[in-house]
DSSP file (Angstrom, degrees, kcal/mol; ACC not computed):
  #  RESIDUE AA STRUCTURE BP1 BP2  ACC     N-H-->O    O-->H-N    N-H-->O    O-->H-N    TCO  KAPPA ALPHA  PHI   PSI    X-CA   Y-CA   Z-CA
    1    1 A M              0   0    0      0, 0.0     2,-0.0     0, 0.0     0, 0.0   0.000 360.0 360.0 360.0 126.1  -29.0   35.5   15.4
    2    2 A P        -     0   0    0      0, 0.0     2,-0.2     0, 0.0   142,-0.0  -0.277 360.0-124.4 -70.3 158.2  -28.3   33.9   12.1
    3    3 A K        -     0   0    0    141,-0.6     2,-0.1     1,-0.1   140,-0.0  -0.583  33.3 -99.2 -90.6 161.9  -25.9   35.3    9.4
    4    4 A S     >  -     0   0    0     -2,-0.2     4,-1.9     1,-0.1     5,-0.1  -0.421  27.1-116.6 -74.8 159.9  -27.1   35.9    5.9
    5    5 A T  H  > S+     0   0    0      1,-0.2     4,-2.4     2,-0.2     5,-0.2   0.879 115.2  56.5 -63.0 -39.5  -26.3   33.4    3.2
    6    6 A A  H  > S+     0   0    0      1,-0.2     4,-2.4     2,-0.2    -1,-0.2   0.920 109.0  43.6 -63.6 -42.0  -24.2   36.1    1.5
    7    7 A I  H  > S+     0   0    0      2,-0.2     4,-2.8     1,-0.2    -1,-0.2   0.848 110.6  55.6 -73.7 -31.8  -21.9   36.6    4.5
    8    8 A C  H  X S+     0   0    0     -4,-1.9     4,-2.1     2,-0.2    -2,-0.2   0.934 110.4  46.2 -57.4 -48.6  -21.7   32.8    5.1
    9    9 A T  H  X S+     0   0    0     -4,-2.4     4,-2.7     2,-0.2    -2,-0.2   0.929 111.9  52.4 -58.1 -49.2  -20.5   32.5    1.4
   10   10 A D  H  X S+     0   0    0     -4,-2.4     4,-2.2     1,-0.2    -2,-0.2   0.904 108.4  49.9 -57.2 -46.0  -18.0   35.5    2.1
   11   11 A I  H  X S+     0   0    0     -4,-2.8     4,-2.7     2,-0.2     5,-0.3   0.924 111.9  47.7 -62.0 -48.4  -16.6   33.8    5.2
   12   12 A L  H  X>S+     0   0    0     -4,-2.1     4,-3.0     1,-0.2     5,-0.6   0.929 111.3  50.4 -55.7 -47.9  -16.0   30.5    3.4
   13   13 A E  H  X5S+     0   0    0     -4,-2.7     6,-2.2     2,-0.2     4,-1.2   0.869 113.1  47.1 -63.0 -37.0  -14.4   32.3    0.5
   14   14 A L  H  X5S+     0   0    0     -4,-2.2     4,-1.1     4,-0.3    -2,-0.2   0.963 119.3  37.9 -63.9 -51.6  -12.1   34.2    2.9
   15   15 A L  H  <5S+     0   0    0     -4,-2.7    -2,-0.2     2,-0.2    -3,-0.2   0.901 129.7  28.2 -72.6 -44.4  -11.1   31.2    4.9
   16   16 A L  H  <5S+     0   0    0     -4,-3.0    58,-0.2    -5,-0.3    -3,-0.2   0.858 135.7  23.4 -90.7 -35.8  -10.8   28.6    2.1
   17   17 A N  H  <<S-     0   0    0     -4,-1.2    -3,-0.2    -5,-0.6    -2,-0.2   0.408  95.9-121.7-112.2  -3.1   -9.9   30.7   -1.0
   18   18 A A     <  +     0   0    0     -4,-1.1    -4,-0.3    -5,-0.3     9,-0.2   0.838  55.7 155.9  60.5  34.9   -8.3   33.8    0.6
   19   19 A T        -     0   0    0     -6,-2.2    -1,-0.2    -9,-0.1    -2,-0.1  -0.834  41.0-124.6 -92.2 122.8  -10.8   36.1   -1.0
   20   20 A P        -     0   0    0      0, 0.0     2,-0.7     0, 0.0     6,-0.2  -0.195  11.3-126.4 -63.6 156.0  -11.1   39.4    0.9
   21   21 A I  B >>  -A   25   0A   0      4,-2.7     3,-2.5   -10,-0.0     4,-2.2  -0.935  36.8-112.1-101.9 111.6  -14.5   40.5    2.2
   22   22 A T  T 34 S-     0   0    0     -2,-0.7     4,-0.1     1,-0.3     0, 0.0  -0.086  94.0  -4.7 -45.0 125.5  -14.9   44.1    0.9
   23   23 A S  T 34 S+     0   0    0      1,-0.1    -1,-0.3     2,-0.0     3,-0.1   0.566 135.0  57.8  63.0  12.7  -14.8   46.7    3.7
   24   24 A L  T <4 S+     0   0    0     -3,-2.5     2,-0.4     1,-0.3    -2,-0.2   0.626 104.5   9.6-130.3 -55.7  -14.6   43.9    6.4
   25   25 A A  B  <  -A   21   0A   0     -4,-2.2    -4,-2.7     2,-0.0    -1,-0.3  -0.998  51.7-168.6-141.7 138.0  -11.8   41.5    6.2
   26   26 A L        -     0   0    0     -2,-0.4     2,-0.6    -6,-0.2     3,-0.1  -0.837  26.1-136.1-115.2 157.1   -8.6   41.2    4.2
   27   27 A N  S    S+     0   0    0     -2,-0.3    -2,-0.0    -9,-0.2   -12,-0.0  -0.567  70.9 116.4-105.6  62.7   -6.1   38.3    3.8
   28   28 A A        +     0   0    0     -2,-0.6    -1,-0.1     3,-0.1     2,-0.0  -0.124  28.4 135.6-128.4  38.6   -3.3   40.7    4.2
   29   29 A T  S    S-     0   0    0     -3,-0.1    -2,-0.0     1,-0.1     0, 0.0  -0.243  76.0 -88.5 -72.5 175.9   -1.5   39.6    7.3
   30   30 A A  S    S+     0   0    0      1,-0.3    -1,-0.1    -2,-0.0     0, 0.0   0.879 119.0   6.0 -58.7 -37.8    2.4   39.5    7.2
   31   31 A T  S    S-     0   0    0      2,-0.0    -1,-0.3     0, 0.0     3,-0.1  -0.586  81.9-164.7-142.0  76.5    2.4   35.9    5.9
   32   32 A P        -     0   0    0      0, 0.0     2,-0.1     0, 0.0    -5,-0.0  -0.337  38.9 -89.4 -68.8 150.7   -1.1   34.6    5.2
   33   33 A A        -     0   0    0      1,-0.2     3,-0.1     2,-0.0    75,-0.0  -0.366  38.2-174.8 -60.0 128.6   -1.5   30.9    4.9
   34   34 A A        +     0   0    0      1,-0.2    34,-3.5    -3,-0.1     2,-0.4   0.493  69.7  45.7 -97.7 -15.5   -1.0   29.8    1.2
   35   35 A T  E     -B   67   0B   0     32,-0.3     2,-0.3    73,-0.1    32,-0.2  -0.994  61.9-160.3-136.5 135.9   -2.0   26.2    1.8
   36   36 A L  E     -B   66   0B   0     30,-2.9    30,-3.0    -2,-0.4     2,-0.4  -0.735  18.2-140.9-105.6 157.8   -4.7   24.4    3.7
   37   37 A Y  E     -BC  65 107B   0     70,-2.8    70,-3.0    -2,-0.3     2,-0.5  -0.995   4.4-152.1-129.8 129.9   -4.3   20.8    4.8
   38   38 A V  E     -BC  64 106B   0     26,-3.0    26,-2.2    -2,-0.4     2,-0.3  -0.880  15.5-167.1-102.6 126.7   -7.1   18.2    4.7
   39   39 A A  E     - C   0 105B   0     66,-2.4    66,-2.1    -2,-0.5     2,-0.4  -0.826  14.1-133.0-112.9 151.1   -6.8   15.3    7.2
   40   40 A L  E     - C   0 104B   0     -2,-0.3    16,-2.0    64,-0.2     2,-0.4  -0.819  21.1-161.4-104.8 146.5   -8.8   12.1    7.3
   41   41 A H  E     -DC  55 103B   0     62,-3.1    61,-2.9    -2,-0.4    62,-1.7  -0.956  26.4-145.6-128.0 145.0  -10.4   10.7   10.5
   42   42 A T  S    S+     0   0    0     12,-3.5     2,-0.3    -2,-0.4    13,-0.1   0.581  92.7  10.4 -80.1  -9.4  -11.8    7.4   11.6
   43   43 A A  S    S-     0   0    0     11,-0.4    60,-0.1    10,-0.2    -1,-0.1  -0.944 105.3 -66.3-159.8 161.8  -14.6    9.2   13.6
   44   44 A D        -     0   0    0     -2,-0.3    -2,-0.0     1,-0.2    10,-0.0  -0.368  39.5-148.0 -53.0 114.7  -16.0   12.6   13.9
   45   45 A P        -     0   0    0      0, 0.0     4,-0.3     0, 0.0    -1,-0.2   0.618  38.2-139.5 -69.1  -5.6  -13.2   14.8   15.5
   46   46 A G    >   -     0   0    0      2,-0.2     3,-1.9     1,-0.2     7,-0.1   0.393  25.3 -76.0  67.0 157.8  -15.8   16.8   17.1
   47   47 A A  T 3  S+     0   0    0      1,-0.3    -1,-0.2    -3,-0.0    -3,-0.0   0.818 133.1  47.5 -57.7 -34.6  -16.1   20.6   17.6
   48   48 A G  T 3  S+     0   0    0     67,-0.0    -1,-0.3     2,-0.0    -2,-0.2   0.427  99.2  95.9 -89.4   1.9  -13.5   20.4   20.5
   49   49 A G    <   -     0   0    0     -3,-1.9    67,-0.4    -4,-0.3     2,-0.2  -0.114  62.0-138.2 -85.2 179.7  -11.1   18.3   18.6
   50   50 A T    >   -     0   0    0     65,-0.2     3,-1.4    -5,-0.1    65,-0.2  -0.752  40.0 -88.6-125.4 178.2   -8.0   18.9   16.4
   51   51 A Q  T 3  S+     0   0    0     63,-3.2    62,-0.1     1,-0.3    64,-0.1   0.743 127.5  55.5 -62.6 -17.9   -6.8   17.6   13.2
   52   52 A A  T >  S+     0   0    0     62,-0.3     3,-1.7     2,-0.1     2,-0.4   0.636  78.5 109.1 -85.7 -12.4   -5.1   14.9   15.1
   53   53 A T  T <  S-     0   0    0     -3,-1.4   -10,-0.2     1,-0.3     3,-0.1  -0.498 104.1 -14.6 -67.2 121.6   -8.2   13.7   16.9
   54   54 A N  T 3  S+     0   0    0     -2,-0.4   -12,-3.5     1,-0.2   -11,-0.4   0.674  94.5 169.1  55.5  20.4   -9.2   10.2   15.4
   55   55 A E  B <   -D   41   0B   0     -3,-1.7   -14,-0.3   -14,-0.3    -1,-0.2  -0.336  38.8-104.6 -65.3 143.8   -6.8   10.9   12.5
   56   56 A V        -     0   0    0    -16,-2.0     2,-0.3    -3,-0.1   -16,-0.1  -0.187  30.3-156.8 -60.8 157.0   -6.2    7.9   10.3
   57   57 A A        +     0   0    0     -3,-0.1     2,-0.3     2,-0.0    -1,-0.1  -0.845  29.9 137.9-143.2 104.7   -2.9    6.1   10.6
   58   58 A Y    >   -     0   0    0     -2,-0.3     3,-2.0    37,-0.0     2,-0.2  -0.964  60.5 -88.2-136.2 156.6   -1.5    4.0    7.8
   59   59 A T  T 3  S+     0   0    0     -2,-0.3    35,-2.4     1,-0.3    36,-0.8  -0.496 118.9  20.9 -66.8 128.2    2.0    3.7    6.3
   60   60 A G  T 3  S+     0   0    0      1,-0.3    -1,-0.3    33,-0.2    32,-0.1   0.140  90.6 140.6 100.0 -15.6    2.3    6.2    3.7
   61   61 A Y    <   +     0   0    0     -3,-2.0     2,-0.3    29,-0.1    -1,-0.3  -0.290  16.8 158.4 -62.4 136.9   -0.6    8.5    5.1
   62   62 A A        -     0   0    0     29,-0.1     2,-0.1    -2,-0.0    49,-0.1  -0.966  46.6 -94.3-150.3 150.3    0.0   12.4    4.9
   63   63 A R        -     0   0    0     47,-0.7     2,-0.4    -2,-0.3   -24,-0.2  -0.462  43.7-115.5 -63.0 147.5   -2.5   15.2    5.0
   64   64 A A  E     -B   38   0B   0    -26,-2.2   -26,-3.0    -2,-0.1     2,-0.3  -0.726  25.7-135.1 -91.8 136.0   -3.4   16.4    1.6
   65   65 A S  E     -B   37   0B   0     -2,-0.4     2,-0.4   -28,-0.2   -28,-0.2  -0.684  18.3-170.7 -89.6 141.5   -2.4   20.0    0.7
   66   66 A V  E     -B   36   0B   0    -30,-3.0   -30,-2.9    -2,-0.3     8,-0.1  -0.979  25.3-118.3-135.1 121.8   -4.7   22.4   -1.0
   67   67 A A  E     -B   35   0B   0     -2,-0.4     2,-0.6   -32,-0.2     7,-0.4  -0.190  16.8-150.1 -58.9 143.3   -3.7   25.8   -2.3
   68   68 A R        +     0   0    0    -34,-3.5   -51,-0.2     5,-0.1     5,-0.1  -0.851  40.8 138.3-115.2  95.0   -5.3   28.8   -0.8
   69   69 A N        -     0   0    0     -2,-0.6     5,-0.2     3,-0.3   -51,-0.1  -1.000  50.3-145.8-145.2 136.1   -5.5   31.5   -3.5
   70   70 A P  S    S+     0   0    0      0, 0.0     3,-0.4     0, 0.0   -52,-0.1   0.738 102.8  48.4 -76.6 -19.6   -8.2   34.0   -4.5
   71   71 A T  S    S+     0   0    0      1,-0.2     2,-0.6   -53,-0.1   -53,-0.0   0.909 120.3  32.1 -82.9 -47.4   -7.2   33.7   -8.2
   72   72 A T  S    S-     0   0    0    -55,-0.1    -3,-0.3     2,-0.0    -1,-0.2  -0.682  90.0-158.7-112.2  70.0   -7.0   29.9   -8.6
   73   73 A K        -     0   0    0     -2,-0.6   -56,-0.1    -3,-0.4    -5,-0.1  -0.291  16.8-166.4 -63.5 131.2   -9.7   28.9   -6.2
   74   74 A A  S    S+     0   0    0     -7,-0.4    11,-3.1   -58,-0.2    12,-0.5   0.524  72.5  56.7 -93.4  -7.5   -9.5   25.4   -4.9
   75   75 A W  E    S-F   84   0C   0      9,-0.3     2,-0.6    10,-0.1    -1,-0.1  -0.975  71.9-140.9-129.8 139.1  -13.0   25.4   -3.4
   76   76 A T  E     -F   83   0C   0      7,-3.3     7,-1.4    -2,-0.4     2,-0.5  -0.864  24.3-165.1 -92.3 125.4  -16.3   26.1   -5.1
   77   77 A I  E     +F   82   0C   0     -2,-0.6     2,-0.4     5,-0.2     5,-0.2  -0.951  15.1 165.0-115.8 122.8  -18.5   28.2   -2.6
   78   78 A T  E >   -F   81   0C   0      3,-2.6     3,-1.6    -2,-0.5    -2,-0.0  -0.982  66.2 -14.8-140.3 126.8  -22.3   28.5   -3.2
   79   79 A N  T 3  S-     0   0    0     -2,-0.4   -73,-0.1     1,-0.3     3,-0.1   0.868 128.7 -48.4  52.3  42.9  -24.9   29.7   -0.9
   80   80 A G  T 3  S+     0   0    0      1,-0.2    63,-2.2   -75,-0.2     2,-0.3   0.521 118.2 104.5  81.8   6.9  -22.7   29.3    2.2
   81   81 A S  E <   -FG  78 142C   0     -3,-1.6    -3,-2.6    61,-0.2     2,-0.3  -0.889  50.9-158.4-121.3 147.4  -21.5   25.7    1.3
   82   82 A A  E     +F   77   0C   0     59,-2.7    59,-0.4    -2,-0.3    56,-0.2  -0.936  14.1 170.5-126.1 152.4  -18.1   24.6    0.0
   83   83 A K  E     -F   76   0C   0     -7,-1.4    -7,-3.3    -2,-0.3    54,-0.1  -0.963  43.6 -88.8-149.3 153.8  -16.7   21.7   -1.9
   84   84 A P  E     -F   75   0C   0      0, 0.0    -9,-0.3     0, 0.0   -10,-0.1  -0.318  22.8-141.7 -63.6 139.1  -13.4   21.1   -3.6
   85   85 A V  S    S+     0   0    0    -11,-3.1   -10,-0.1     1,-0.1   -11,-0.1   0.904  91.3  24.0 -59.6 -44.1  -13.0   22.2   -7.2
   86   86 A S  S    S-     0   0    0    -12,-0.5    -1,-0.1     1,-0.0    49,-0.1  -0.897 102.6 -88.9-120.9 151.8  -10.9   19.1   -7.9
   87   87 A P        -     0   0    0      0, 0.0     2,-0.5     0, 0.0    49,-0.2  -0.283  38.8-127.0 -61.3 149.5  -10.8   15.8   -6.0
   88   88 A I  E     -H  135   0D   0     47,-2.6    47,-3.4    -4,-0.1     2,-0.5  -0.863  24.3-156.0-101.3 124.2   -8.4   15.6   -3.1
   89   89 A T  E     -H  134   0D   0     -2,-0.5    45,-0.2    45,-0.2    47,-0.0  -0.914   2.9-157.9-115.8 129.6   -6.0   12.6   -3.3
   90   90 A F        -     0   0    0     43,-2.8    43,-0.5    -2,-0.5     3,-0.1  -0.627  34.2 -85.8-100.2 156.1   -4.4   11.1   -0.3
   91   91 A P        -     0   0    0      0, 0.0    42,-0.3     0, 0.0    -1,-0.1  -0.124  51.2 -92.4 -60.3 157.2   -1.2    9.0   -0.5
   92   92 A K        -     0   0    0     40,-0.2     2,-1.0     1,-0.1    40,-0.3  -0.402  37.0-112.5 -68.9 143.2   -1.3    5.2   -1.1
   93   93 A N        +     0   0    0     38,-3.8    37,-3.7    35,-0.4   -33,-0.2  -0.692  37.7 174.6 -78.0 105.5   -1.5    2.9    1.8
   94   94 A T        +     0   0    0    -35,-2.4   -34,-0.2    -2,-1.0    -1,-0.2   0.349  52.3  84.3 -97.1  10.4    1.9    1.1    1.7
   95   95 A G  S    S-     0   0    0    -36,-0.8    35,-0.1     2,-0.2   -37,-0.0   0.077  86.2-109.6 -86.5-158.0    1.3   -0.8    5.0
   96   96 A T  S    S+     0   0    0     33,-0.1     2,-0.5     2,-0.0   -38,-0.0   0.370  85.9  85.6-119.6  -4.4   -0.5   -4.0    5.8
   97   97 A T        -     0   0    0     31,-0.1     2,-0.3   -38,-0.0    -2,-0.2  -0.871  68.1-135.4-111.4 133.8   -3.5   -2.7    7.6
   98   98 A T        -     0   0    0     -2,-0.5     2,-0.3    30,-0.1    30,-0.2  -0.680  23.6-169.7 -82.6 138.9   -6.9   -1.4    6.1
   99   99 A V  B     -I  127   0E   0     28,-1.2    28,-3.9    -2,-0.3    -6,-0.0  -0.941  12.4-150.6-127.8 149.0   -8.3    1.8    7.6
  100  100 A T        -     0   0    0     -2,-0.3    26,-0.2    26,-0.2     2,-0.2  -0.870  10.8-158.8-122.6  97.9  -11.8    3.4    7.0
  101  101 A P        +     0   0    0      0, 0.0    24,-0.8     0, 0.0   -59,-0.3  -0.497  13.8 178.2 -73.3 145.7  -12.0    7.1    7.2
  102  102 A T        +     0   0    0    -61,-2.9    20,-2.3     1,-0.2     2,-0.3   0.501  63.9  27.9-118.6 -17.4  -15.4    8.6    8.0
  103  103 A H  E     -CE  41 121B   0    -62,-1.7   -62,-3.1    18,-0.3     2,-0.3  -0.948  59.0-152.5-146.8 163.3  -14.7   12.2    8.2
  104  104 A A  E     -CE  40 120B   0     16,-2.6    16,-2.5    -2,-0.3     2,-0.3  -0.928   9.6-159.0-133.2 156.8  -12.2   14.9    6.9
  105  105 A S  E     -CE  39 119B   0    -66,-2.1   -66,-2.4    -2,-0.3     2,-0.5  -0.986  10.7-140.7-138.4 147.4  -11.1   18.2    8.4
  106  106 A I  E     +CE  38 118B   0     12,-2.9    11,-3.2    -2,-0.3    12,-1.2  -0.952  37.8 144.1-113.4 121.1   -9.5   21.3    6.9
  107  107 A G  E     -CE  37 116B   0    -70,-3.0   -70,-2.8    -2,-0.5     9,-0.2  -0.675  54.0-102.5-142.4-171.1   -6.7   23.0    8.9
  108  108 A L  S    S+     0   0    0      7,-0.8     2,-0.4   -72,-0.2   -73,-0.1   0.385  86.6  74.1-106.5   3.7   -3.6   24.9    8.7
  109  109 A A        -     0   0    0      6,-0.2    -2,-0.1   -72,-0.2     5,-0.1  -0.924  60.8-147.6-122.2 142.6   -0.9   22.4    9.5
  110  110 A S  S    S+     0   0    0     -2,-0.4   -47,-0.7     1,-0.1     2,-0.3   0.759  89.0   5.8 -77.0 -24.6    0.6   19.5    7.5
  111  111 A T  S    S+     0   0    0    -49,-0.1    -1,-0.1    -3,-0.0     3,-0.1  -0.955  98.7  42.6-148.8 168.1    1.1   17.6   10.8
  112  112 A G  S    S-     0   0    0     -2,-0.3     2,-0.9     1,-0.1    -3,-0.1  -0.293  94.7 -46.6  92.3-175.8    0.4   17.7   14.5
  113  113 A T  S    S+     0   0    0    -62,-0.1     2,-0.2   -61,-0.1    -1,-0.1  -0.422  74.7 155.5 -97.6  56.0   -2.6   18.7   16.7
  114  114 A S        -     0   0    0     -2,-0.9   -63,-3.2    -3,-0.1   -62,-0.3  -0.512  47.8-101.0 -83.4 151.2   -3.5   21.9   15.0
  115  115 A K        -     0   0    0    -65,-0.2    -7,-0.8    -2,-0.2     2,-0.3  -0.304  36.5-134.4 -63.3 153.5   -7.0   23.3   15.1
  116  116 A F  E     -E  107   0B   0    -67,-0.4    -9,-0.3    -9,-0.2     3,-0.1  -0.817   8.9-147.7-111.0 154.9   -9.2   22.8   12.2
  117  117 A L  E    S-     0   0B   0    -11,-3.2     2,-0.3     1,-0.3   -10,-0.2   0.902  81.4  -4.7 -83.3 -48.7  -11.4   25.3   10.3
  118  118 A Y  E     -E  106   0B   0    -12,-1.2   -12,-2.9    23,-0.0     2,-0.3  -0.985  58.7-171.8-144.5 149.5  -14.1   22.8    9.3
  119  119 A S  E     +E  105   0B   0     -2,-0.3     2,-0.3   -14,-0.3   -14,-0.2  -0.977  13.0 160.3-138.8 158.6  -14.8   19.1    9.4
  120  120 A G  E     -E  104   0B   0    -16,-2.5   -16,-2.6    -2,-0.3    20,-0.2  -0.977  40.7 -79.0-166.0 173.7  -17.5   16.9    7.8
  121  121 A A  E     -E  103   0B   0     -2,-0.3    18,-2.6   -18,-0.2     2,-0.3  -0.384  36.6-164.9 -78.3 153.3  -18.4   13.3    6.9
  122  122 A I        -     0   0    0    -20,-2.3     2,-0.3    16,-0.2    16,-0.1  -0.919  40.1 -80.8-131.3 163.1  -17.1   11.7    3.7
  123  123 A T        -     0   0    0     14,-0.3     2,-0.1    -2,-0.3   -20,-0.1  -0.510  55.2-112.4 -66.7 125.5  -18.4    8.6    2.0
  124  124 A N        +     0   0    0     -2,-0.3     2,-0.3   -22,-0.1   -22,-0.1  -0.363  48.2 161.9 -61.8 132.6  -16.9    5.7    3.9
  125  125 A R        -     0   0    0    -24,-0.8   -26,-0.1    -2,-0.1     2,-0.1  -0.885  36.3-123.8-157.1 118.9  -14.4    3.8    1.9
  126  126 A A        -     0   0    0     -2,-0.3     2,-0.9   -26,-0.2   -26,-0.2  -0.378  15.9-145.2 -65.7 135.9  -11.8    1.3    3.2
  127  127 A I  B     -I   99   0E   0    -28,-3.9   -28,-1.2    -2,-0.1     3,-0.1  -0.842  24.6-170.7-105.1  96.0   -8.3    2.1    2.2
  128  128 A A    >   -     0   0    0     -2,-0.9     3,-3.0   -30,-0.2   -35,-0.4  -0.341  40.5 -68.9 -79.0 162.0   -6.7   -1.3    1.8
  129  129 A P  T 3  S+     0   0    0      0, 0.0   -35,-0.2     0, 0.0    -1,-0.2  -0.295 126.7  22.1 -53.9 136.4   -3.0   -1.9    1.3
  130  130 A G  T 3  S+     0   0    0    -37,-3.7     2,-0.2     1,-0.3   -36,-0.1   0.196 104.7 110.3  89.3 -14.2   -2.0   -0.6   -2.1
  131  131 A D    <   -     0   0    0     -3,-3.0   -38,-3.8   -38,-0.2    -1,-0.3  -0.563  48.5-161.8 -90.2 155.9   -5.0    1.7   -2.2
  132  132 A S        -     0   0    0    -40,-0.3     2,-0.5    -2,-0.2   -40,-0.2  -0.797  18.6-125.5-120.2 171.3   -5.3    5.5   -2.1
  133  133 A L        -     0   0    0    -43,-0.5   -43,-2.8   -42,-0.3     2,-0.5  -0.977  13.3-162.6-127.7 131.9   -8.3    7.6   -1.4
  134  134 A I  E     -H   89   0D   0     -2,-0.5     2,-0.6   -45,-0.2   -45,-0.2  -0.955   8.8-158.8-108.9 118.2   -9.8   10.4   -3.5
  135  135 A V  E     +H   88   0D   0    -47,-3.4   -47,-2.6    -2,-0.5     3,-0.1  -0.864  17.4 171.9-100.4 116.9  -12.2   12.7   -1.8
  136  136 A E        +     0   0    0     -2,-0.6     2,-0.3     1,-0.3    -1,-0.1   0.719  69.5  15.3 -93.7 -22.2  -14.6   14.6   -4.1
  137  137 A A        -     0   0    0    -54,-0.1     2,-0.5   -49,-0.1   -14,-0.3  -0.998  53.7-156.5-151.6 147.6  -16.8   16.1   -1.5
  138  138 A I    >   -     0   0    0     -2,-0.3     3,-0.8   -56,-0.2   -16,-0.2  -0.990  30.2-133.3-123.2 116.6  -16.8   16.7    2.3
  139  139 A S  T 3  S+     0   0    0    -18,-2.6     3,-0.1    -2,-0.5   -18,-0.1  -0.301  80.9  24.2 -68.5 156.5  -20.4   17.1    3.7
  140  140 A E  T 3   +     0   0    0      1,-0.2     2,-1.8   -20,-0.2   -21,-0.2   0.699  68.8 145.3  67.1  24.0  -21.3   19.9    6.0
  141  141 A I    <   +     0   0    0     -3,-0.8   -59,-2.7   -59,-0.4     2,-0.4  -0.675  38.8 121.9 -90.4  85.4  -18.6   22.3    5.0
  142  142 A K  B     -G   81   0C   0     -2,-1.8     2,-0.5   -61,-0.2   -61,-0.2  -0.984  62.1-126.0-146.6 161.2  -20.8   25.3    5.5
  143  143 A E              0   0    0    -63,-2.2  -135,-0.1    -2,-0.4  -134,-0.1  -0.860 360.0 360.0 -97.9 127.5  -21.0   28.5    7.4
  144  144 A T              0   0    0     -2,-0.5  -141,-0.6  -136,-0.1    -1,-0.1   0.392 360.0 360.0-133.5 360.0  -24.2   29.0    9.4
């Protein structure tokens, strides 16, 4: 049974922006996550993967942090789909190897094999030595 577009939007607002769903879900645990982390992947991490599955590896790489706050929302959520309000910038490649990420994931940990909330394709762009990557949109970040 499909969910309504309104509840899909509400679920994304709750998970990505920490906006409560009235009479249903609150972001009021003892210590709710204040930051989400976006990882880059060289292939789709898949539904059974983690943020470490196919994660890029270049010297200087780190997952990008995105604030999770209902007042200063970092994600624009419309009709059950989400995209970042501001471009997400990843650190410069300070190594000697070029990598090409194809996907990104959003999760709760800055490192390690944490589960992710959502993943989706990004526009392929090689990150050569000396380059950084700016992600303006992640496709398929939607609740269905």
